[in-house]
N, CA, C and O atoms as a Tinker XYZ file with bonds, in Angstrom:
   340  protein
     1  N    -25.191000  -81.729000  119.259000    73     2
     2  CA   -24.052000  -81.086000  118.966000    64     1     3
     3  C    -23.870000  -79.564000  120.220000    63     2     4     5
     4  O    -22.909000  -79.007000  120.749000    81     3
     5  N    -25.834000  -79.321000  120.265000    73     3     6
     6  CA   -25.632000  -78.051000  121.060000    64     5     7
     7  C    -26.273000  -78.353000  122.121000    63     6     8     9
     8  O    -26.629000  -77.397000  122.810000    81     7
     9  N    -26.566000  -79.514000  122.517000    73     7    10
    10  CA   -27.793000  -80.046000  123.100000    64     9    11
    11  C    -27.562000  -79.456000  124.915000    63    10    12    13
    12  O    -28.492000  -79.139000  125.657000    81    11
    13  N    -26.201000  -79.445000  125.250000    73    11    14
    14  CA   -25.795000  -79.206000  126.609000    64    13    15
    15  C    -25.922000  -77.756000  126.858000    63    14    16    17
    16  O    -25.811000  -77.502000  128.058000    81    15
    17  N    -26.162000  -76.492000  125.940000    73    15    18
    18  CA   -26.755000  -75.261000  126.108000    64    17    19
    19  C    -27.639000  -75.012000  127.414000    63    18    20    21
    20  O    -27.402000  -74.467000  128.492000    81    19
    21  N    -29.034000  -75.795000  126.728000    73    19    22
    22  CA   -29.924000  -75.661000  127.370000    64    21    23
    23  C    -30.421000  -75.531000  128.827000    63    22    24    25
    24  O    -31.486000  -75.011000  129.159000    81    23
    25  N    -29.342000  -76.172000  129.790000    73    23    26
    26  CA   -28.947000  -76.186000  130.981000    64    25    27
    27  C    -28.171000  -75.389000  131.728000    63    26    28    29
    28  O    -27.933000  -75.431000  132.935000    81    27
    29  N    -27.839000  -74.733000  130.977000    73    27    30
    30  CA   -26.892000  -73.264000  131.292000    64    29    31
    31  C    -27.517000  -72.142000  131.868000    63    30    32    33
    32  O    -28.377000  -71.502000  131.262000    81    31
    33  N    -27.100000  -71.846000  133.102000    73    31    34
    34  CA   -27.800000  -70.710000  133.532000    64    33    35
    35  C    -27.550000  -69.409000  132.115000    63    34    36    37
    36  O    -26.583000  -69.275000  131.365000    81    35
    37  N    -28.590000  -68.779000  132.174000    73    35    38
    38  CA   -28.313000  -67.434000  130.870000    64    37    39
    39  C    -28.398000  -65.966000  131.392000    63    38    40    41
    40  O    -28.918000  -65.691000  132.474000    81    39
    41  N    -28.059000  -65.393000  130.870000    73    39    42
    42  CA   -27.837000  -63.941000  131.000000    64    41    43
    43  C    -28.503000  -63.102000  129.875000    63    42    44    45
    44  O    -28.158000  -63.401000  128.731000    81    43
    45  N    -29.494000  -61.997000  130.038000    73    43    46
    46  CA   -29.708000  -61.205000  129.142000    64    45    47
    47  C    -28.977000  -60.583000  128.982000    63    46    48    49
    48  O    -28.155000  -60.237000  129.830000    81    47
    49  N    -29.044000  -60.020000  127.194000    73    47    50
    50  CA   -28.067000  -59.086000  126.819000    64    49    51
    51  C    -29.118000  -58.521000  125.581000    63    50    52    53
    52  O    -30.215000  -58.963000  125.240000    81    51
    53  N    -28.509000  -57.627000  125.172000    73    51    54
    54  CA   -28.810000  -56.933000  124.291000    64    53    55
    55  C    -27.193000  -56.703000  123.271000    63    54    56    57
    56  O    -26.060000  -56.449000  123.680000    81    55
    57  N    -27.767000  -56.947000  121.667000    73    55    58
    58  CA   -27.238000  -56.908000  120.528000    64    57    59
    59  C    -28.037000  -56.413000  119.136000    63    58    60    61
    60  O    -29.113000  -56.405000  118.538000    81    59
    61  N    -27.001000  -56.114000  119.119000    73    59    62
    62  CA   -27.115000  -55.252000  117.538000    64    61    63
    63  C    -26.544000  -56.364000  116.573000    63    62    64    65
    64  O    -25.345000  -56.588000  116.735000    81    63
    65  N    -27.159000  -57.072000  115.636000    73    63    66
    66  CA   -26.619000  -57.978000  114.593000    64    65    67
    67  C    -27.765000  -57.226000  113.341000    63    66    68    69
    68  O    -28.784000  -56.539000  113.405000    81    67
    69  N    -26.524000  -58.089000  111.722000    73    67    70
    70  CA   -27.075000  -58.245000  111.111000    64    69    71
    71  C    -28.579000  -58.613000  111.127000    63    70    72    73
    72  O    -28.932000  -59.336000  112.059000    81    71
    73  N    -29.598000  -58.189000  110.158000    73    71    74
    74  CA   -30.993000  -58.396000  110.044000    64    73    75
    75  C    -30.959000  -59.840000  109.146000    63    74    76    77
    76  O    -31.287000  -60.919000  109.641000    81    75
    77  N    -30.574000  -59.700000  107.959000    73    75    78
    78  CA   -30.026000  -60.694000  107.054000    64    77    79
    79  C    -28.988000  -61.658000  107.260000    63    78    80    81
    80  O    -28.916000  -62.643000  106.524000    81    79
    81  N    -28.110000  -61.449000  108.270000    73    79    82
    82  CA   -27.367000  -62.870000  108.654000    64    81    83
    83  C    -28.518000  -63.524000  109.701000    63    82    84    85
    84  O    -28.708000  -64.738000  109.627000    81    83
    85  N    -29.235000  -62.782000  110.611000    73    83    86
    86  CA   -29.841000  -63.474000  111.823000    64    85    87
    87  C    -31.181000  -64.238000  111.235000    63    86    88    89
    88  O    -31.683000  -65.229000  111.767000    81    87
    89  N    -31.615000  -63.661000  110.163000    73    87    90
    90  CA   -32.894000  -64.566000  109.242000    64    89    91
    91  C    -31.792000  -66.154000  109.033000    63    90    92    93
    92  O    -31.968000  -67.265000  109.532000    81    91
    93  N    -30.629000  -65.646000  108.065000    73    91    94
    94  CA   -29.778000  -66.777000  107.446000    64    93    95
    95  C    -29.531000  -68.087000  108.497000    63    94    96    97
    96  O    -29.377000  -69.295000  108.314000    81    95
    97  N    -29.569000  -67.339000  109.520000    73    95    98
    98  CA   -28.989000  -68.222000  110.743000    64    97    99
    99  C    -29.969000  -69.088000  111.269000    63    98   100   101
   100  O    -29.792000  -70.271000  111.562000    81    99
   101  N    -31.400000  -68.201000  111.415000    73    99   102
   102  CA   -32.273000  -69.342000  111.945000    64   101   103
   103  C    -33.033000  -69.750000  111.087000    63   102   104   105
   104  O    -33.965000  -70.316000  111.656000    81   103
   105  N    -33.201000  -69.785000  109.533000    73   103   106
   106  CA   -33.090000  -70.663000  108.927000    64   105   107
   107  C    -32.022000  -71.925000  108.261000    63   106   108   109
   108  O    -32.216000  -73.114000  108.004000    81   107
   109  N    -31.393000  -71.451000  108.194000    73   107   110
   110  CA   -30.202000  -72.875000  108.410000    64   109   111
   111  C    -30.017000  -74.011000  109.290000    63   110   112   113
   112  O    -29.629000  -75.167000  109.116000    81   111
   113  N    -30.565000  -73.075000  110.677000    73   111   114
   114  CA   -30.597000  -73.921000  112.252000    64   113   115
   115  C    -32.129000  -74.639000  112.159000    63   114   116   117
   116  O    -32.263000  -75.737000  112.698000    81   115
   117  N    -33.237000  -74.039000  111.502000    73   115   118
   118  CA   -34.035000  -74.203000  111.047000    64   117   119
   119  C    -34.807000  -74.209000  112.416000    63   118   120   121
   120  O    -35.513000  -75.124000  112.838000    81   119
   121  N    -34.515000  -72.915000  113.075000    73   119   122
   122  CA   -35.001000  -72.669000  114.513000    64   121   123
   123  C    -35.679000  -71.202000  114.807000    63   122   124   125
   124  O    -35.193000  -70.188000  114.306000    81   123
   125  N    -36.577000  -71.169000  115.464000    73   123   126
   126  CA   -37.356000  -69.957000  115.647000    64   125   127
   127  C    -36.781000  -69.086000  116.615000    63   126   128   129
   128  O    -37.318000  -67.994000  116.805000    81   127
   129  N    -35.737000  -69.423000  117.272000    73   127   130
   130  CA   -35.213000  -69.098000  118.854000    64   129   131
   131  C    -33.890000  -68.603000  118.624000    63   130   132   133
   132  O    -32.877000  -69.273000  118.421000    81   131
   133  N    -34.051000  -66.891000  118.698000    73   131   134
   134  CA   -32.645000  -66.230000  118.203000    64   133   135
   135  C    -31.698000  -66.701000  119.490000    63   134   136   137
   136  O    -30.494000  -66.851000  119.286000    81   135
   137  N    -32.413000  -67.003000  121.211000    73   135   138
   138  CA   -31.342000  -67.194000  121.999000    64   137   139
   139  C    -30.613000  -68.224000  121.617000    63   138   140   141
   140  O    -29.418000  -67.949000  121.723000    81   139
   141  N    -30.812000  -69.342000  121.199000    73   139   142
   142  CA   -30.552000  -70.397000  120.981000    64   141   143
   143  C    -29.558000  -70.475000  119.794000    63   142   144   145
   144  O    -28.473000  -71.054000  119.854000    81   143
   145  N    -30.119000  -69.735000  118.550000    73   143   146
   146  CA   -29.328000  -69.678000  117.747000    64   145   147
   147  C    -27.566000  -68.570000  118.102000    63   146   148   149
   148  O    -26.501000  -68.736000  117.507000    81   147
   149  N    -27.848000  -67.548000  119.204000    73   147   150
   150  CA   -27.079000  -66.714000  119.037000    64   149   151
   151  C    -26.108000  -67.989000  120.463000    63   150   152   153
   152  O    -24.897000  -67.777000  120.524000    81   151
   153  N    -26.481000  -68.771000  121.128000    73   151   154
   154  CA   -25.716000  -69.929000  121.704000    64   153   155
   155  C    -24.865000  -70.652000  121.142000    63   154   156   157
   156  O    -23.658000  -70.737000  121.371000    81   155
   157  N    -25.617000  -71.286000  120.249000    73   155   158
   158  CA   -24.572000  -71.868000  119.256000    64   157   159
   159  C    -23.815000  -71.006000  118.279000    63   158   160   161
   160  O    -23.310000  -71.665000  117.370000    81   159
   161  N    -23.592000  -69.663000  118.221000    73   159   162
   162  CA   -23.171000  -69.209000  117.555000    64   161   163
   163  C    -21.832000  -68.606000  118.327000    63   162   164   165
   164  O    -20.788000  -68.309000  117.745000    81   163
   165  N    -22.057000  -68.490000  119.683000    73   163   166
   166  CA   -21.046000  -68.470000  120.844000    64   165   167
   167  C    -20.232000  -69.541000  120.842000    63   166   168   169
   168  O    -19.012000  -69.540000  120.680000    81   167
   169  N    -21.116000  -70.672000  121.070000    73   167   170
   170  CA   -20.486000  -72.029000  121.132000    64   169   171
   171  C    -19.631000  -72.199000  120.058000    63   170   172   173
   172  O    -18.545000  -72.630000  120.447000    81   171
   173  N    -19.698000  -71.996000  118.604000    73   171   174
   174  CA   -18.538000  -72.435000  117.298000    64   173   175
   175  C    -17.541000  -71.515000  117.765000    63   174   176   177
   176  O    -16.444000  -72.064000  117.662000    81   175
   177  N    -17.421000  -70.138000  118.323000    73   175   178
   178  CA   -16.683000  -69.301000  117.987000    64   177   179
   179  C    -15.391000  -69.508000  119.187000    63   178   180   181
   180  O    -14.170000  -69.603000  119.064000    81   179
   181  N    -16.477000  -69.527000  120.600000    73   179   182
   182  CA   -15.528000  -70.312000  121.276000    64   181   183
   183  C    -14.491000  -71.231000  121.132000    63   182   184   185
   184  O    -13.299000  -71.006000  121.342000    81   183
   185  N    -15.269000  -72.838000  120.565000    73   183   186
   186  CA   -14.294000  -73.913000  120.251000    64   185   187
   187  C    -13.271000  -73.425000  118.733000    63   186   188   189
   188  O    -12.223000  -73.947000  118.353000    81   187
   189  N    -13.924000  -72.429000  118.198000    73   187   190
   190  CA   -12.917000  -72.083000  117.043000    64   189   191
   191  C    -11.492000  -71.047000  117.613000    63   190   192   193
   192  O    -10.336000  -71.183000  117.215000    81   191
   193  N    -11.855000  -70.286000  118.370000    73   191   194
   194  CA   -11.135000  -69.872000  118.876000    64   193   195
   195  C    -10.028000  -70.436000  119.785000    63   194   196   197
   196  O     -9.001000  -69.758000  119.826000    81   195
   197  N    -10.053000  -71.292000  120.344000    73   195   198
   198  CA    -9.613000  -72.073000  120.984000    64   197   199
   199  C     -8.701000  -73.266000  120.596000    63   198   200   201
   200  O     -7.733000  -73.637000  121.260000    81   199
   201  N     -9.185000  -73.883000  119.298000    73   199   202
   202  CA    -8.731000  -74.499000  118.112000    64   201   203
   203  C     -7.742000  -73.523000  117.772000    63   202   204   205
   204  O     -6.621000  -73.948000  118.053000    81   203
   205  N     -7.733000  -72.588000  117.366000    73   203   206
   206  CA    -7.115000  -71.063000  116.689000    64   205   207
   207  C     -5.632000  -71.497000  117.534000    63   206   208   209
   208  O     -4.666000  -72.006000  116.967000    81   207
   209  N     -5.699000  -71.167000  119.029000    73   207   210
   210  CA    -4.929000  -70.905000  119.932000    64   209   211
   211  C     -3.720000  -72.239000  120.423000    63   210   212   213
   212  O     -2.566000  -72.088000  120.824000    81   211
   213  N     -4.427000  -73.404000  120.229000    73   211   214
   214  CA    -4.041000  -74.545000  120.272000    64   213   215
   215  C     -3.108000  -74.561000  119.460000    63   214   216   217
   216  O     -1.955000  -74.828000  119.799000    81   215
   217  N     -3.552000  -74.203000  117.936000    73   215   218
   218  CA    -2.329000  -74.887000  116.844000    64   217   219
   219  C     -1.290000  -73.739000  116.719000    63   218   220   221
   220  O     -0.116000  -73.803000  116.355000    81   219
   221  N     -2.014000  -72.695000  117.106000    73   219   222
   222  CA    -1.093000  -71.403000  117.335000    64   221   223
   223  C     -0.044000  -71.900000  118.437000    63   222   224   225
   224  O      1.047000  -71.676000  117.915000    81   223
   225  N      0.131000  -72.348000  119.442000    73   223   226
   226  CA     0.996000  -72.639000  120.324000    64   225   227
   227  C      1.851000  -73.935000  119.736000    63   226   228   229
   228  O      3.038000  -73.916000  120.060000    81   227
   229  N      1.479000  -74.917000  119.024000    73   227   230
   230  CA     1.984000  -76.004000  118.221000    64   229   231
   231  C      2.641000  -75.703000  116.725000    63   230   232   233
   232  O      2.954000  -76.469000  115.814000    81   231
   233  N      2.710000  -74.368000  116.850000    73   231   234
   234  CA     3.048000  -73.697000  114.975000    64   233   235
   235  C      4.283000  -73.792000  114.925000    63   234   236   237
   236  O      4.716000  -72.910000  114.183000    81   235
   237  N      5.721000  -74.926000  115.677000    73   235   238
   238  CA     6.644000  -75.542000  115.199000    64   237   239
   239  C      6.842000  -76.545000  114.405000    63   238   240   241
   240  O      7.769000  -77.354000  114.364000    81   239
   241  N      6.011000  -76.450000  113.845000    73   239   242
   242  CA     6.113000  -77.906000  112.821000    64   241   243
   243  C      5.210000  -78.594000  113.283000    63   242   244   245
   244  O      4.738000  -78.480000  114.414000    81   243
   245  N      4.828000  -79.515000  112.294000    73   243   246
   246  CA     3.743000  -80.873000  112.465000    64   245   247
   247  C      4.894000  -81.997000  112.815000    63   246   248   249
   248  O      6.016000  -82.379000  112.481000    81   247
   249  N      3.676000  -82.286000  113.840000    73   247   250
   250  CA     4.435000  -83.476000  115.067000    64   249   251
   251  C      3.268000  -84.605000  115.068000    63   250   252   253
   252  O      2.300000  -84.627000  114.309000    81   251
   253  N      3.488000  -85.269000  115.796000    73   251   254
   254  CA     2.625000  -86.253000  115.936000    64   253   255
   255  C      1.113000  -86.472000  117.107000    63   254   256   257
   256  O      0.434000  -87.414000  117.517000    81   255
   257  N      1.163000  -84.804000  117.298000    73   255   258
   258  CA     0.101000  -84.898000  118.232000    64   257   259
   259  C     -0.895000  -83.951000  117.432000    63   258   260   261
   260  O     -1.861000  -83.489000  118.039000    81   259
   261  N     -0.626000  -83.540000  115.633000    73   259   262
   262  CA    -0.869000  -82.484000  115.290000    64   261   263
   263  C     -2.397000  -83.238000  114.347000    63   262   264   265
   264  O     -2.219000  -84.212000  113.615000    81   263
   265  N     -3.603000  -82.702000  114.499000    73   263   266
   266  CA    -4.262000  -83.238000  113.845000    64   265   267
   267  C     -4.021000  -83.252000  111.969000    63   266   268   269
   268  O     -3.915000  -82.191000  111.355000    81   267
   269  N     -3.970000  -84.514000  111.322000    73   267   270
   270  CA    -4.167000  -84.204000  109.797000    64   269   271
   271  C     -5.261000  -83.394000  108.989000    63   270   272   273
   272  O     -6.190000  -82.719000  109.431000    81   271
   273  N     -4.927000  -83.626000  107.807000    73   271   274
   274  CA    -5.913000  -82.424000  106.691000    64   273   275
   275  C     -7.177000  -83.346000  107.345000    63   274   276   277
   276  O     -7.249000  -84.406000  107.966000    81   275
   277  N     -7.918000  -82.557000  106.959000    73   275   278
   278  CA    -9.281000  -83.362000  107.106000    64   277   279
   279  C    -10.184000  -83.035000  105.887000    63   278   280   281
   280  O    -10.530000  -81.888000  105.607000    81   279
   281  N    -10.501000  -84.030000  105.256000    73   279   282
   282  CA   -11.803000  -83.883000  104.016000    64   281   283
   283  C    -12.605000  -83.599000  104.414000    63   282   284   285
   284  O    -13.269000  -84.231000  105.236000    81   283
   285  N    -12.978000  -81.855000  103.684000    73   283   286
   286  CA   -14.258000  -81.246000  104.048000    64   285   287
   287  C    -15.328000  -81.728000  102.977000    63   286   288   289
   288  O    -15.029000  -81.607000  101.789000    81   287
   289  N    -16.538000  -82.260000  103.321000    73   287   290
   290  CA   -17.441000  -82.599000  102.686000    64   289   291
   291  C    -18.819000  -82.212000  102.509000    63   290   292   293
   292  O    -19.618000  -82.716000  103.298000    81   291
   293  N    -19.415000  -81.134000  101.322000    73   291   294
   294  CA   -19.968000  -80.327000  101.713000    64   293   295
   295  C    -21.520000  -80.525000  101.026000    63   294   296   297
   296  O    -22.390000  -79.720000  100.694000    81   295
   297  N    -21.442000  -81.650000  100.995000    73   295   298
   298  CA   -22.842000  -82.347000  100.150000    64   297   299
   299  C    -24.117000  -82.455000  101.110000    63   298   300   301
   300  O    -25.235000  -82.527000  100.599000    81   299
   301  N    -24.020000  -82.461000  101.957000    73   299   302
   302  CA   -25.192000  -82.070000  102.846000    64   301   303
   303  C    -25.776000  -80.744000  103.271000    63   302   304   305
   304  O    -26.695000  -80.653000  104.085000    81   303
   305  N    -25.118000  -79.590000  102.601000    73   303   306
   306  CA   -25.597000  -78.657000  102.726000    64   305   307
   307  C    -26.280000  -77.841000  101.877000    63   306   308   309
   308  O    -25.908000  -77.522000  100.748000    81   307
   309  N    -27.573000  -77.409000  102.585000    73   307   310
   310  CA   -28.791000  -76.507000  101.814000    64   309   311
   311  C    -28.265000  -75.893000  100.880000    63   310   312   313
   312  O    -28.089000  -74.823000  101.463000    81   311
   313  N    -27.679000  -75.655000   99.381000    73   311   314
   314  CA   -27.654000  -75.141000   98.393000    64   313   315
   315  C    -28.757000  -74.609000   97.518000    63   314   316   317
   316  O    -29.734000  -75.298000   97.224000    81   315
   317  N    -28.605000  -73.533000   97.161000    73   315   318
   318  CA   -29.978000  -73.045000   96.363000    64   317   319
   319  C    -29.081000  -73.239000   95.226000    63   318   320   321
   320  O    -27.904000  -72.948000   95.016000    81   319
   321  N    -30.275000  -73.997000   94.357000    73   319   322
   322  CA   -30.079000  -74.709000   93.534000    64   321   323
   323  C    -30.127000  -73.506000   92.083000    63   322   324   325
   324  O    -29.646000  -73.433000   90.952000    81   323
   325  N    -31.131000  -72.606000   93.083000    73   323   326
   326  CA   -31.212000  -71.411000   91.304000    64   325   327
   327  C    -30.229000  -70.553000   91.291000    63   326   328   329
   328  O    -29.874000  -69.988000   90.256000    81   327
   329  N    -29.761000  -70.390000   92.272000    73   327   330
   330  CA   -28.281000  -69.541000   92.511000    64   329   331
   331  C    -27.378000  -70.457000   91.715000    63   330   332   333
   332  O    -26.504000  -69.669000   91.356000    81   331
   333  N    -27.189000  -71.149000   91.426000    73   331   334
   334  CA   -25.855000  -72.160000   90.592000    64   333   335
   335  C    -26.121000  -72.216000   89.361000    63   334   336   337
   336  O    -25.369000  -72.957000   88.728000    81   335
   337  N    -27.262000  -71.483000   88.535000    73   335   338
   338  CA   -27.472000  -72.059000   87.575000    64   337   339
   339  C    -27.298000  -70.280000   86.734000    63   338   340
   340  O    -27.431000  -70.157000   85.516000    81   339
């Protein structure tokens, strides 16, 4: 999904992030490379914002070009079984 990121020229930045959120992102992506995880997060944010703007521009009602309802399948997510007891 995010493989095209590795070929892009990079820019060094400094950021202050929540240590807990960063740890969780690294664990969920099974990745130790903070830059890669931040690249993935930025790509997801851009995609979400572009989709939101597209849908906002088509807000006059459902049409044939709008996507239908998408069923969400969360079965593959790494749930913490201990927390659910």
